[in-house]
PDB file as gemmi writes it, atoms N, CA and C in Angstrom:
CRYST1    1.000    1.000    1.000  90.00  90.00  90.00 P 1                      
ATOM      1  N   UNK A   1      88.354  99.491 104.557  1.00  0.00           N  
ATOM      2  CA  UNK A   1      89.318  98.793 103.735  1.00  0.00           C  
ATOM      3  C   UNK A   1      89.708  99.676 102.550  1.00  0.00           C  
ATOM      4  N   UNK A   2      90.979  99.648 102.224  1.00  0.00           N  
ATOM      5  CA  UNK A   2      91.481 100.365 101.057  1.00  0.00           C  
ATOM      6  C   UNK A   2      92.269  99.382 100.217  1.00  0.00           C  
ATOM      7  N   UNK A   3      92.244  99.579  98.892  1.00  0.00           N  
ATOM      8  CA  UNK A   3      92.976  98.653  98.033  1.00  0.00           C  
ATOM      9  C   UNK A   3      93.677  99.393  96.893  1.00  0.00           C  
ATOM     10  N   UNK A   4      94.811  98.814  96.458  1.00  0.00           N  
ATOM     11  CA  UNK A   4      95.549  99.320  95.310  1.00  0.00           C  
ATOM     12  C   UNK A   4      96.098  98.135  94.528  1.00  0.00           C  
ATOM     13  N   UNK A   5      96.435  98.354  93.260  1.00  0.00           N  
ATOM     14  CA  UNK A   5      97.063  97.317  92.442  1.00  0.00           C  
ATOM     15  C   UNK A   5      98.558  97.565  92.425  1.00  0.00           C  
ATOM     16  N   UNK A   6      99.307  96.476  92.597  1.00  0.00           N  
ATOM     17  CA  UNK A   6     100.764  96.579  92.584  1.00  0.00           C  
ATOM     18  C   UNK A   6     101.348  95.538  91.643  1.00  0.00           C  
ATOM     19  N   UNK A   7     102.638  95.674  91.388  1.00  0.00           N  
ATOM     20  CA  UNK A   7     103.378  94.717  90.583  1.00  0.00           C  
ATOM     21  C   UNK A   7     104.614  94.283  91.369  1.00  0.00           C  
ATOM     22  N   UNK A   8     104.809  92.974  91.489  1.00  0.00           N  
ATOM     23  CA  UNK A   8     105.959  92.415  92.220  1.00  0.00           C  
ATOM     24  C   UNK A   8     106.660  91.382  91.346  1.00  0.00           C  
ATOM     25  N   UNK A   9     107.134  91.797  90.182  1.00  0.00           N  
ATOM     26  CA  UNK A   9     107.682  90.837  89.229  1.00  0.00           C  
ATOM     27  C   UNK A   9     109.067  90.312  89.577  1.00  0.00           C  
ATOM     28  N   UNK A  10     109.816  91.002  90.418  1.00  0.00           N  
ATOM     29  CA  UNK A  10     111.166  90.538  90.748  1.00  0.00           C  
ATOM     30  C   UNK A  10     111.247  90.169  92.231  1.00  0.00           C  
ATOM     31  N   UNK A  11     112.095  89.208  92.549  1.00  0.00           N  
ATOM     32  CA  UNK A  11     112.239  88.741  93.933  1.00  0.00           C  
ATOM     33  C   UNK A  11     112.666  89.866  94.864  1.00  0.00           C  
ATOM     34  N   UNK A  12     113.510  90.764  94.402  1.00  0.00           N  
ATOM     35  CA  UNK A  12     113.964  91.881  95.240  1.00  0.00           C  
ATOM     36  C   UNK A  12     112.785  92.782  95.631  1.00  0.00           C  
ATOM     37  N   UNK A  13     111.849  92.996  94.698  1.00  0.00           N  
ATOM     38  CA  UNK A  13     110.673  93.825  94.994  1.00  0.00           C  
ATOM     39  C   UNK A  13     109.768  93.139  96.021  1.00  0.00           C  
ATOM     40  N   UNK A  14     109.677  91.812  95.969  1.00  0.00           N  
ATOM     41  CA  UNK A  14     108.883  91.077  96.962  1.00  0.00           C  
ATOM     42  C   UNK A  14     109.497  91.281  98.340  1.00  0.00           C  
ATOM     43  N   UNK A  15     110.797  91.161  98.436  1.00  0.00           N  
ATOM     44  CA  UNK A  15     111.485  91.344  99.722  1.00  0.00           C  
ATOM     45  C   UNK A  15     111.261  92.761 100.262  1.00  0.00           C  
ATOM     46  N   UNK A  16     111.387  93.775  99.406  1.00  0.00           N  
ATOM     47  CA  UNK A  16     111.149  95.163  99.822  1.00  0.00           C  
ATOM     48  C   UNK A  16     109.710  95.347 100.294  1.00  0.00           C  
ATOM     49  N   UNK A  17     108.766  94.754  99.546  1.00  0.00           N  
ATOM     50  CA  UNK A  17     107.349  94.869  99.895  1.00  0.00           C  
ATOM     51  C   UNK A  17     107.075  94.271 101.275  1.00  0.00           C  
ATOM     52  N   UNK A  18     107.591  93.079 101.532  1.00  0.00           N  
ATOM     53  CA  UNK A  18     107.379  92.420 102.828  1.00  0.00           C  
ATOM     54  C   UNK A  18     108.013  93.242 103.947  1.00  0.00           C  
ATOM     55  N   UNK A  19     109.185  93.813 103.716  1.00  0.00           N  
ATOM     56  CA  UNK A  19     109.826  94.655 104.729  1.00  0.00           C  
ATOM     57  C   UNK A  19     108.962  95.859 105.082  1.00  0.00           C  
ATOM     58  N   UNK A  20     108.267  96.417 104.105  1.00  0.00           N  
ATOM     59  CA  UNK A  20     107.379  97.560 104.361  1.00  0.00           C  
ATOM     60  C   UNK A  20     106.145  97.107 105.147  1.00  0.00           C  
ATOM     61  N   UNK A  21     105.499  96.035 104.715  1.00  0.00           N  
ATOM     62  CA  UNK A  21     104.240  95.622 105.340  1.00  0.00           C  
ATOM     63  C   UNK A  21     104.414  95.080 106.747  1.00  0.00           C  
ATOM     64  N   UNK A  22     105.579  94.504 107.063  1.00  0.00           N  
ATOM     65  CA  UNK A  22     105.795  93.928 108.390  1.00  0.00           C  
ATOM     66  C   UNK A  22     105.764  94.979 109.503  1.00  0.00           C  
ATOM     67  N   UNK A  23     105.965  96.227 109.168  1.00  0.00           N  
ATOM     68  CA  UNK A  23     105.996  97.288 110.171  1.00  0.00           C  
ATOM     69  C   UNK A  23     104.609  97.739 110.629  1.00  0.00           C  
ATOM     70  N   UNK A  24     103.546  97.193 110.039  1.00  0.00           N  
ATOM     71  CA  UNK A  24     102.191  97.649 110.342  1.00  0.00           C  
ATOM     72  C   UNK A  24     101.390  96.549 111.033  1.00  0.00           C  
ATOM     73  N   UNK A  25     100.655  96.901 112.090  1.00  0.00           N  
ATOM     74  CA  UNK A  25      99.957  95.889 112.881  1.00  0.00           C  
ATOM     75  C   UNK A  25      98.644  95.390 112.275  1.00  0.00           C  
ATOM     76  N   UNK A  26      98.104  96.106 111.311  1.00  0.00           N  
ATOM     77  CA  UNK A  26      96.800  95.704 110.801  1.00  0.00           C  
ATOM     78  C   UNK A  26      96.909  94.671 109.684  1.00  0.00           C  
ATOM     79  N   UNK A  27      95.754  94.067 109.353  1.00  0.00           N  
ATOM     80  CA  UNK A  27      95.716  93.002 108.361  1.00  0.00           C  
ATOM     81  C   UNK A  27      95.895  93.576 106.957  1.00  0.00           C  
ATOM     82  N   UNK A  28      96.804  92.964 106.201  1.00  0.00           N  
ATOM     83  CA  UNK A  28      97.065  93.352 104.821  1.00  0.00           C  
ATOM     84  C   UNK A  28      97.068  92.066 104.001  1.00  0.00           C  
ATOM     85  N   UNK A  29      96.207  92.011 102.991  1.00  0.00           N  
ATOM     86  CA  UNK A  29      96.086  90.815 102.165  1.00  0.00           C  
ATOM     87  C   UNK A  29      96.444  91.115 100.720  1.00  0.00           C  
ATOM     88  N   UNK A  30      96.924  90.095 100.010  1.00  0.00           N  
ATOM     89  CA  UNK A  30      97.173  90.185  98.574  1.00  0.00           C  
ATOM     90  C   UNK A  30      96.213  89.247  97.870  1.00  0.00           C  
ATOM     91  N   UNK A  31      95.608  89.721  96.770  1.00  0.00           N  
ATOM     92  CA  UNK A  31      94.683  88.902  95.997  1.00  0.00           C  
ATOM     93  C   UNK A  31      95.152  88.823  94.553  1.00  0.00           C  
ATOM     94  N   UNK A  32      95.218  87.605  94.051  1.00  0.00           N  
ATOM     95  CA  UNK A  32      95.574  87.355  92.659  1.00  0.00           C  
ATOM     96  C   UNK A  32      94.641  86.269  92.151  1.00  0.00           C  
ATOM     97  N   UNK A  33      93.707  86.652  91.305  1.00  0.00           N  
ATOM     98  CA  UNK A  33      92.706  85.690  90.844  1.00  0.00           C  
ATOM     99  C   UNK A  33      91.866  85.228  92.012  1.00  0.00           C  
ATOM    100  N   UNK A  34      91.797  83.923  92.213  1.00  0.00           N  
ATOM    101  CA  UNK A  34      91.007  83.379  93.317  1.00  0.00           C  
ATOM    102  C   UNK A  34      91.837  83.143  94.577  1.00  0.00           C  
ATOM    103  N   UNK A  35      93.114  83.494  94.538  1.00  0.00           N  
ATOM    104  CA  UNK A  35      94.008  83.249  95.666  1.00  0.00           C  
ATOM    105  C   UNK A  35      94.178  84.492  96.535  1.00  0.00           C  
ATOM    106  N   UNK A  36      94.213  84.273  97.848  1.00  0.00           N  
ATOM    107  CA  UNK A  36      94.405  85.350  98.823  1.00  0.00           C  
ATOM    108  C   UNK A  36      95.497  84.901  99.787  1.00  0.00           C  
ATOM    109  N   UNK A  37      96.504  85.771 100.004  1.00  0.00           N  
ATOM    110  CA  UNK A  37      97.585  85.447 100.935  1.00  0.00           C  
ATOM    111  C   UNK A  37      97.869  86.643 101.832  1.00  0.00           C  
ATOM    112  N   UNK A  38      98.496  86.368 102.947  1.00  0.00           N  
ATOM    113  CA  UNK A  38      98.932  87.410 103.877  1.00  0.00           C  
ATOM    114  C   UNK A  38     100.081  88.178 103.222  1.00  0.00           C  
ATOM    115  N   UNK A  39      99.974  89.503 103.181  1.00  0.00           N  
ATOM    116  CA  UNK A  39     100.995  90.340 102.542  1.00  0.00           C  
ATOM    117  C   UNK A  39     102.305  90.360 103.318  1.00  0.00           C  
ATOM    118  N   UNK A  40     102.319  89.827 104.521  1.00  0.00           N  
ATOM    119  CA  UNK A  40     103.532  89.798 105.338  1.00  0.00           C  
ATOM    120  C   UNK A  40     104.277  88.472 105.195  1.00  0.00           C  
ATOM    121  N   UNK A  41     103.737  87.575 104.370  1.00  0.00           N  
ATOM    122  CA  UNK A  41     104.318  86.243 104.186  1.00  0.00           C  
ATOM    123  C   UNK A  41     105.042  86.154 102.848  1.00  0.00           C  
ATOM    124  N   UNK A  42     106.360  86.106 102.903  1.00  0.00           N  
ATOM    125  CA  UNK A  42     107.136  86.045 101.660  1.00  0.00           C  
ATOM    126  C   UNK A  42     106.853  84.749 100.899  1.00  0.00           C  
ATOM    127  N   UNK A  43     106.672  83.641 101.609  1.00  0.00           N  
ATOM    128  CA  UNK A  43     106.350  82.372 100.942  1.00  0.00           C  
ATOM    129  C   UNK A  43     104.969  82.416 100.309  1.00  0.00           C  
ATOM    130  N   UNK A  44     104.024  83.050 101.006  1.00  0.00           N  
ATOM    131  CA  UNK A  44     102.683  83.195 100.451  1.00  0.00           C  
ATOM    132  C   UNK A  44     102.699  84.006  99.172  1.00  0.00           C  
ATOM    133  N   UNK A  45     103.468  85.076  99.156  1.00  0.00           N  
ATOM    134  CA  UNK A  45     103.546  85.934  97.970  1.00  0.00           C  
ATOM    135  C   UNK A  45     104.132  85.163  96.792  1.00  0.00           C  
ATOM    136  N   UNK A  46     105.166  84.359  97.044  1.00  0.00           N  
ATOM    137  CA  UNK A  46     105.777  83.590  95.958  1.00  0.00           C  
ATOM    138  C   UNK A  46     104.857  82.486  95.428  1.00  0.00           C  
ATOM    139  N   UNK A  47     103.775  82.181  96.130  1.00  0.00           N  
ATOM    140  CA  UNK A  47     102.825  81.189  95.630  1.00  0.00           C  
ATOM    141  C   UNK A  47     101.849  81.803  94.621  1.00  0.00           C  
ATOM    142  N   UNK A  48     101.871  83.142  94.474  1.00  0.00           N  
ATOM    143  CA  UNK A  48     100.974  83.839  93.542  1.00  0.00           C  
ATOM    144  C   UNK A  48     101.616  83.947  92.160  1.00  0.00           C  
ATOM    145  N   UNK A  49     100.789  84.252  91.166  1.00  0.00           N  
ATOM    146  CA  UNK A  49     101.272  84.527  89.810  1.00  0.00           C  
ATOM    147  C   UNK A  49     101.782  85.969  89.790  1.00  0.00           C  
ATOM    148  N   UNK A  50     103.083  86.148  89.918  1.00  0.00           N  
ATOM    149  CA  UNK A  50     103.662  87.485  90.027  1.00  0.00           C  
ATOM    150  C   UNK A  50     103.823  88.176  88.681  1.00  0.00           C  
ATOM    151  N   UNK A  51     103.479  87.509  87.595  1.00  0.00           N  
ATOM    152  CA  UNK A  51     103.557  88.149  86.285  1.00  0.00           C  
ATOM    153  C   UNK A  51     102.351  89.054  86.026  1.00  0.00           C  
ATOM    154  N   UNK A  52     101.347  88.944  86.861  1.00  0.00           N  
ATOM    155  CA  UNK A  52     100.130  89.754  86.744  1.00  0.00           C  
ATOM    156  C   UNK A  52     100.061  90.758  87.888  1.00  0.00           C  
ATOM    157  N   UNK A  53      99.346  91.887  87.690  1.00  0.00           N  
ATOM    158  CA  UNK A  53      99.148  92.821  88.814  1.00  0.00           C  
ATOM    159  C   UNK A  53      98.407  92.128  89.959  1.00  0.00           C  
ATOM    160  N   UNK A  54      98.725  92.535  91.179  1.00  0.00           N  
ATOM    161  CA  UNK A  54      98.145  91.955  92.391  1.00  0.00           C  
ATOM    162  C   UNK A  54      97.424  93.064  93.146  1.00  0.00           C  
ATOM    163  N   UNK A  55      96.292  92.725  93.746  1.00  0.00           N  
ATOM    164  CA  UNK A  55      95.531  93.703  94.529  1.00  0.00           C  
ATOM    165  C   UNK A  55      95.941  93.593  95.994  1.00  0.00           C  
ATOM    166  N   UNK A  56      96.295  94.741  96.584  1.00  0.00           N  
ATOM    167  CA  UNK A  56      96.610  94.814  98.010  1.00  0.00           C  
ATOM    168  C   UNK A  56      95.383  95.359  98.713  1.00  0.00           C  
ATOM    169  N   UNK A  57      94.910  94.672  99.730  1.00  0.00           N  
ATOM    170  CA  UNK A  57      93.786  95.148 100.540  1.00  0.00           C  
ATOM    171  C   UNK A  57      94.280  95.408 101.955  1.00  0.00           C  
ATOM    172  N   UNK A  58      94.106  96.644 102.405  1.00  0.00           N  
ATOM    173  CA  UNK A  58      94.539  97.055 103.737  1.00  0.00           C  
ATOM    174  C   UNK A  58      93.291  97.241 104.588  1.00  0.00           C  
ATOM    175  N   UNK A  59      93.203  96.513 105.687  1.00  0.00           N  
ATOM    176  CA  UNK A  59      92.038  96.564 106.559  1.00  0.00           C  
ATOM    177  C   UNK A  59      92.285  97.500 107.738  1.00  0.00           C  
ATOM    178  N   UNK A  60      92.366  98.798 107.412  1.00  0.00           N  
ATOM    179  CA  UNK A  60      92.549  99.846 108.419  1.00  0.00           C  
ATOM    180  C   UNK A  60      92.087 101.158 107.815  1.00  0.00           C  
ATOM    181  N   UNK A  61      91.543 102.031 108.653  1.00  0.00           N  
ATOM    182  CA  UNK A  61      91.082 103.331 108.160  1.00  0.00           C  
ATOM    183  C   UNK A  61      92.214 104.342 108.076  1.00  0.00           C  
ATOM    184  N   UNK A  62      93.121 104.290 109.020  1.00  0.00           N  
ATOM    185  CA  UNK A  62      94.236 105.245 109.069  1.00  0.00           C  
ATOM    186  C   UNK A  62      95.500 104.588 108.526  1.00  0.00           C  
ATOM    187  N   UNK A  63      95.565 104.428 107.212  1.00  0.00           N  
ATOM    188  CA  UNK A  63      96.714 103.737 106.618  1.00  0.00           C  
ATOM    189  C   UNK A  63      97.365 104.547 105.505  1.00  0.00           C  
ATOM    190  N   UNK A  64      97.187 105.852 105.521  1.00  0.00           N  
ATOM    191  CA  UNK A  64      97.735 106.698 104.454  1.00  0.00           C  
ATOM    192  C   UNK A  64      99.251 106.612 104.363  1.00  0.00           C  
ATOM    193  N   UNK A  65      99.935 106.478 105.505  1.00  0.00           N  
ATOM    194  CA  UNK A  65     101.395 106.371 105.476  1.00  0.00           C  
ATOM    195  C   UNK A  65     101.833 105.086 104.776  1.00  0.00           C  
ATOM    196  N   UNK A  66     101.125 103.987 105.005  1.00  0.00           N  
ATOM    197  CA  UNK A  66     101.439 102.729 104.324  1.00  0.00           C  
ATOM    198  C   UNK A  66     101.178 102.861 102.823  1.00  0.00           C  
ATOM    199  N   UNK A  67     100.040 103.421 102.452  1.00  0.00           N  
ATOM    200  CA  UNK A  67      99.719 103.566 101.032  1.00  0.00           C  
ATOM    201  C   UNK A  67     100.756 104.429 100.318  1.00  0.00           C  
ATOM    202  N   UNK A  68     101.271 105.420 101.008  1.00  0.00           N  
ATOM    203  CA  UNK A  68     102.321 106.272 100.441  1.00  0.00           C  
ATOM    204  C   UNK A  68     103.583 105.447 100.164  1.00  0.00           C  
ATOM    205  N   UNK A  69     103.950 104.576 101.101  1.00  0.00           N  
ATOM    206  CA  UNK A  69     105.133 103.732 100.925  1.00  0.00           C  
ATOM    207  C   UNK A  69     104.933 102.698  99.816  1.00  0.00           C  
ATOM    208  N   UNK A  70     103.676 102.272  99.594  1.00  0.00           N  
ATOM    209  CA  UNK A  70     103.401 101.257  98.584  1.00  0.00           C  
ATOM    210  C   UNK A  70     103.298 101.821  97.178  1.00  0.00           C  
ATOM    211  N   UNK A  71     103.297 103.136  97.030  1.00  0.00           N  
ATOM    212  CA  UNK A  71     103.179 103.754  95.704  1.00  0.00           C  
ATOM    213  C   UNK A  71     104.290 103.319  94.761  1.00  0.00           C  
ATOM    214  N   UNK A  72     105.472 103.036  95.282  1.00  0.00           N  
ATOM    215  CA  UNK A  72     106.571 102.630  94.396  1.00  0.00           C  
ATOM    216  C   UNK A  72     106.356 101.241  93.791  1.00  0.00           C  
ATOM    217  N   UNK A  73     105.377 100.488  94.324  1.00  0.00           N  
ATOM    218  CA  UNK A  73     105.068  99.166  93.789  1.00  0.00           C  
ATOM    219  C   UNK A  73     103.860  99.169  92.855  1.00  0.00           C  
ATOM    220  N   UNK A  74     103.198 100.318  92.703  1.00  0.00           N  
ATOM    221  CA  UNK A  74     101.962 100.369  91.920  1.00  0.00           C  
ATOM    222  C   UNK A  74     102.166  99.900  90.481  1.00  0.00           C  
ATOM    223  N   UNK A  75     101.154  99.179  90.005  1.00  0.00           N  
ATOM    224  CA  UNK A  75     101.206  98.641  88.627  1.00  0.00           C  
ATOM    225  C   UNK A  75     100.766  99.686  87.629  1.00  0.00           C  
TER     226      UNK A  75                                                      
END                                                                             
């Protein structure tokens, strides 16, 4: 598992983030406080407190290409 902190304060950034994560077959979760949602679910993401940084957890060993794409969202 690998994790990074991101910021998704605007709706457009949430849409871009979901478009990136949907292309990958492995499990990707977002954690904000005590809440955990699927990173591929736009409705799930909007249920989080987006004013705070969110932790992305990627459950795959070979995910460097995804992490590279997610750098533009880093908090």
